[in-house]
N, C-alpha and C positions, 0 to 999 in steps of 0.2 A: 816606650811608654804608649801604652793607647790613648789618643789624641781626647779631646774629651767631646763629647757630642757638639754639631754649632750649636748656637742657639740662635730660633725661629725669630726673624726679625718681625718687632711687632708693627702692626698696621700701623699707620700718621696716622695719631690722632687729630677728627674731623670736630670741630670747634665752629657751634652753631652760632647767629645772633642772638644777641637778646639772651632771654634768662627763661629755658625751654622746661617748663614742670609741665605737673600736672592739673596745674588751678592758674592757668593764665590770663591774663589782665589786657582785654583789647581797649584801645580809646578809637570814638568816633569823630572824624576831624574831619572840616569842612571849611566853605565859607556860609556866610550864617542864610538862613532860609533856602538850604538848597534840599531839605530832607532829614535831616542829623537824627531829629526827634521821633521824629516816624517811623524813621529806620530802628532808633533804639527802642521804641514802643513794639515795634512788630516785633527784636529779635527776642526779645524780655516778655512779652504780653502785660506790659505796666504800663500804666495810662498815664504818663507822665504830660505834662502841655503843650504842644505844639502850636505854639504860637506864632502870627504871622509879622513875627517883631526883630529884630538883630537883638543879638546878646539876652535873647526869655532867658536860656541856660544858662545862670552863670556859675551855682557849684553845679559842679557836676554829678549829673546822676549817677548810681551806678544798680546793677541788677548784677545778681548770679545767676547763670543760664545750665542746670546741667547738661552734661553733654552723652547721647544718649548713646549703651553700647549693647551689643547683645553679647558681645565675652564676658564683657562684667557680670551681666544677668545670670547666666551661666553655670560664674563662677560662684555667686552668692547661690544661687539652688544646691549645687555639686556640696559645697562648704558648712553651706549655714552659718556664717558669721555673728556672731555677735551684734558687729552693727556694719551698715552695707554702707561705705563714705564714695560717692560716683566720681568721677574726675567734673570739676565746673568749669564754666567761662566765664571772668567776672568781666562786663561789656558798661564803658564808661562814657556816658555822654556829653561830648567836650561843649562849653558855646563856641558857636562860631570864630572862628580867625578871620580879620580884614586884612589888608592892604597896610603898613607899619606896624604890626604888632608887636612885633617883636621889639621896636620902639616905644612898645605901652599904646597903641591907639588900640580902640575901642575897646576889649578890657583884657589887652594885649599879655603881659606878662604869668597873670594869674594864667591864663590857660596854656601859654607855656610851659607853664612846670607843672601841672595837670597830666603834658604827655608824657615828660619826662617820665612819669612812675609807671606808663603802661609800657605791655612789653613788646605787642604791635598793633597797627596800626589800621581801620578801617575809613577809608577815603570817599568820603561821601561827593559824587557830582552830579551838579544837576544838568541833565540832559533835557527838559520839559520846558515848555512855553504855558506861561499862566501869568496872566495880568494881575489878577489878582494876590499871588505871591509876588512882594519886592525884594527885585535883585539890589541888592546892594552897593551894586556897581551899572546897576537901570539897565541891564542888555542883559539875556541870556550866552555865556562865551563859554562853554566847559576847559578851555584850553587854558584860554587868559585866568580862569583860576587855581589850576592846576599850578602854573605857573607862580603864581602869587603865593600858594601855600607853599609850592617849593623852596620860594626864594626866603620866606619869612622863619620857613623852620631852619635854614641855609643859615640865614643871619646871628640866629640867636647859638645856633652851633660855633659858630664862627667869633663871638664875644667868648665862650668857654673855653676852645679853643686857645686865644690870644690870652685867656689868664691864667690856663694852665702851663704855657709855654715862659709865660715869667716868672711862674714860680719856680720852671723846669731849671731855668738862668741863676736865679738867686741861688738853688740847691747847687748849682756845677761851682760856681765863681766861690760860696762860699769855701765846701770840701771836694768839691770836685766829683760831687754824688754820682754813683754809676747808676741806678736806678732814676735817676733822674736823667742823665745823658740816654740812656734806652726810649723811657717816653718824649723824650725828645722828640727824636727820631721819628715817632711816629706821629708826635703829636704835628709837623713840619708836615708830613707828609697827608694827614687830615686837611692842614692847610688850604692846602694846594688843589686839594679838591673843593671843600668849602670855598675858595676864590672864585670859580669858573662854575659855583653854581650847583655842585654835582655830588651828589648825593654820598656820605662818606661809607655806605654798607657797598657802594658802587664800583669801588675801586677793587684792584688787587690787595689781596692780605693776607698775610700766614698764619696759620690757625694760631701762634702766639701773638701775633699782631691783634686778632680780633678777640683773646682774652685777654688784652688789656683794655682794647677800645669798650666791650663789655661793661666795666667796671664803671667807666666812664657817664654812662646812660644816655649818650650821644641823641638828639634828636632825628637823624638822618639817617641812624645807626641800628632803626627800628626796621622788621621788616614789614610789608603794605598790603592791603589786599584792595583794591579798589572797586569798589560800587557804585554805578552811573543808575540815576535817578529817572528814570525814562514816565511818559504819560502812559497811560492802560493803552490805547489806542496804536503806539507804536512798540511796545511791549509785547502787545499778541500779532501786531503785522512782521513783528521783527526785524524792523527796518527804524533809525534815526539818521538824519541829517547829520550829526554830529561820532557817530561810532567809529566812522573808520579812522577821522582826525583823534578822537581819545584815544585809540589803540595808539598810531602810530608816532603819537605825544609818548605817549608812556612806554614803548619801545625802545624809541630815541635818548629820552631823558632818564627814567627812573621806572628798570624793569619791577614790577611788584614781590 
């Protein structure tokens, strides 16, 4: 008899980090007084007070920014739908993180829970000198700032990871739960990364593992865009003493 035609092999499913959708939520994070609220105001054209005071943003300020797309406008002109709802970006200005935030320093834990709710992170890094704008660590050093934030997010994820591992162990000892065994393997691997201060998303993961990790909303499982805040003079000259060092740190530690 005739052999049935071979089924074409489906391309492997590629799973993205986060929760891809046409209504993404981005959170602006950084140390206090590095320019987060100014960045937020610029992006959203809303004038939220940009005060020179650590923690002036306690409740996160949110704005919905439409995403311009000529293709969308052409489709609307062509099909003339009853309602036109373009994609939009929700941007949340999250208050400044400080050293020890994961242990509740500053307004620590509240901020970290605000970050958990976003899909991606805009990390604002201060590379400008200004004696009138006080830096919480008393001097400008973007490398140290990035390390503090990286560490705080890793510590918070580690707490969550250890709690999940305890939960898995309980389920395994109770009835040898298969799902808990599978989750335990992933959480052990995540713990290994966090122990050496590496972000979860920087590890080597399969699509199935990323699927599981996405459900847990890990802070260090979120995509990051770094925004370097320069003085106007440095921006116009396209020069700043920190840029090379920042690029090197990001490449070595936490590619965005």
